C-alpha positions in Angstrom: 76.9 124.0 85.0 75.8 124.9 81.5 75.8 128.4 80.0 72.2 129.5 80.1 72.7 131.8 77.1 73.8 128.9 74.8 70.9 128.2 72.3 71.7 124.5 72.1 71.2 124.2 75.9 67.9 126.0 75.7 66.7 123.6 73.0 68.0 120.6 75.0 66.1 121.8 78.1 62.9 122.2 76.1 63.3 118.8 74.6 63.9 117.2 78.0 60.8 118.9 79.4 58.7 117.7 76.6 59.9 114.2 76.8 59.2 114.1 80.6 55.7 115.5 80.0 55.1 112.7 77.5 56.3 110.0 80.0 54.2 111.6 82.7 51.2 111.4 80.3 51.9 107.8 79.6 52.0 107.1 83.3 48.4 108.4 83.5 47.3 105.5 81.3 48.8 102.8 83.6 46.0 100.8 85.1 47.6 99.8 88.4 47.5 102.7 91.0 50.7 101.6 92.7 52.6 101.4 89.4 51.3 104.7 88.3 52.3 106.3 91.6 55.8 104.9 91.6 56.3 105.7 87.9 55.2 109.3 88.3 57.3 109.6 91.4 60.5 108.3 89.7 59.8 110.4 86.6 59.5 113.4 88.7 62.8 112.5 90.5 64.6 112.2 87.2 63.1 115.5 86.1 64.2 117.1 89.4 67.7 115.8 88.8 67.8 117.3 85.3 66.4 120.6 86.8 69.3 120.7 89.3 71.7 119.8 86.5 70.5 122.5 84.1 69.2 125.3 86.3 71.5 125.3 89.4 73.9 128.2 89.3 76.4 128.4 92.2 76.8 132.1 91.7 73.1 132.8 91.9 71.8 130.4 94.6 69.0 132.7 95.7 67.0 132.2 92.5 67.1 128.4 92.6 64.4 126.7 94.6 63.1 123.1 94.8 59.6 122.4 95.9 59.0 119.9 98.7 57.6 117.3 96.2 60.6 117.6 94.0 63.0 117.0 96.9 61.0 113.9 98.0 60.8 112.5 94.5 64.6 113.1 94.0 65.4 111.2 97.2 63.0 108.4 96.4 64.5 108.0 92.9 68.0 108.0 94.3 67.0 105.3 96.8 65.5 103.2 94.0 68.6 103.6 91.9 70.9 102.7 94.7 68.8 99.6 95.4 69.0 98.6 91.7 72.8 98.9 91.8 72.8 96.8 95.0 70.6 94.2 93.2 73.0 94.1 90.2 75.9 93.4 92.6 73.9 90.6 94.2 73.2 89.1 90.8 76.8 89.4 89.8 77.8 87.6 93.1 75.3 84.9 92.4 76.7 84.3 88.9 80.4 84.4 90.0 79.8 82.2 93.1 76.8 79.9 92.5 75.4 78.0 95.5 74.4 74.4 95.3 70.8 73.8 94.3 68.2 73.7 97.1 67.4 70.1 98.1 63.8 69.1 98.3 62.5 67.2 101.4 62.5 63.9 99.5 66.2 64.4 98.5 67.1 65.2 102.1 65.3 62.1 103.4 67.1 59.9 100.8 70.5 61.4 101.6 69.9 60.8 105.3 69.0 57.2 104.9 71.8 56.6 102.5 74.3 57.8 105.2 73.0 55.5 107.9 75.4 52.8 109.0 73.8 49.6 110.2 75.5 48.2 113.3 75.3 44.8 114.8 72.5 44.3 117.4 74.9 44.8 120.4 76.2 48.2 119.2 72.7 49.3 118.3 71.4 48.3 121.8 74.3 50.2 123.5 73.6 53.3 121.5 69.9 53.1 122.1 70.5 52.7 125.8 72.8 55.8 125.9 70.1 57.8 124.1 67.4 56.7 126.6 69.6 57.4 129.6 70.4 60.9 128.2 66.7 61.6 127.8 66.0 60.3 131.3 68.6 62.6 132.8 67.3 65.6 130.9 63.7 64.9 132.2 64.9 64.5 135.8 67.0 67.7 135.6 64.0 69.6 134.2 61.7 68.5 137.0 64.3 69.3 139.6 64.9 72.8 138.3 61.2 73.5 137.5 60.3 75.1 140.8 63.4 77.3 140.7 62.8 78.4 137.1 59.1 79.1 137.9 60.2 81.2 140.9 62.7 83.2 138.9 60.1 83.8 136.1 57.5 85.0 138.5 59.9 87.4 140.3 61.0 88.8 136.9 57.4 89.2 135.8 56.5 91.0 139.1 59.5 93.2 138.8 58.6 94.2 135.2 55.0 94.9 136.3 56.3 97.0 139.3 58.5 99.0 137.0 55.8 99.6 134.4 52.7 100.3 136.5 53.9 101.3 140.0 57.0 103.3 139.3 56.3 104.4 135.7 57.0 108.1 135.3 56.1 108.9 138.9 57.9 111.0 141.5 60.4 108.1 142.0 61.8 108.9 138.6 64.1 106.4 137.1 64.5 104.2 140.2 64.0 100.6 139.2 63.6 97.4 141.2 67.0 95.5 141.2 66.1 91.9 140.3 69.6 90.6 140.6 69.7 90.9 144.4 66.3 89.1 144.7 66.8 86.3 142.3 70.3 85.8 143.5 
């Protein structure tokens, strides 16, 4: 990309190398191990990007090599940069389209009680009676269908155990127990 014989480019390369060595030395002084690791990894990724920028020559590809650690650090740094760009977009969206503030539990309770309409005794009794009848019908249906649901659950459990422990990877191969015909 750049002419390697140009003296300004050589000076620029040397200056970049020295700056990245200084940043790497500063990272050695960081007390948190995680921060030091991520900082050194990202610094190495930026250094690898600059190495590709300055030293890659499409005409002489055989002399350009990246070590495994350089490739990893470059990929990690690109991931972190793309995540940062995504976060900026999320912040921009939050600024352009703000959402209403989160209501606390006390605010929700107050809003709920403020929206209650008080009916006369007759209307309240009819509504309460409908609620009780609905609950009663639900309970009766659940007791009626309980044996059927237990039977289906048991058959499905046995089928899965059959598939996992009896058939497995045995001679029968990929033959599985067809539960739809049994449950029916």
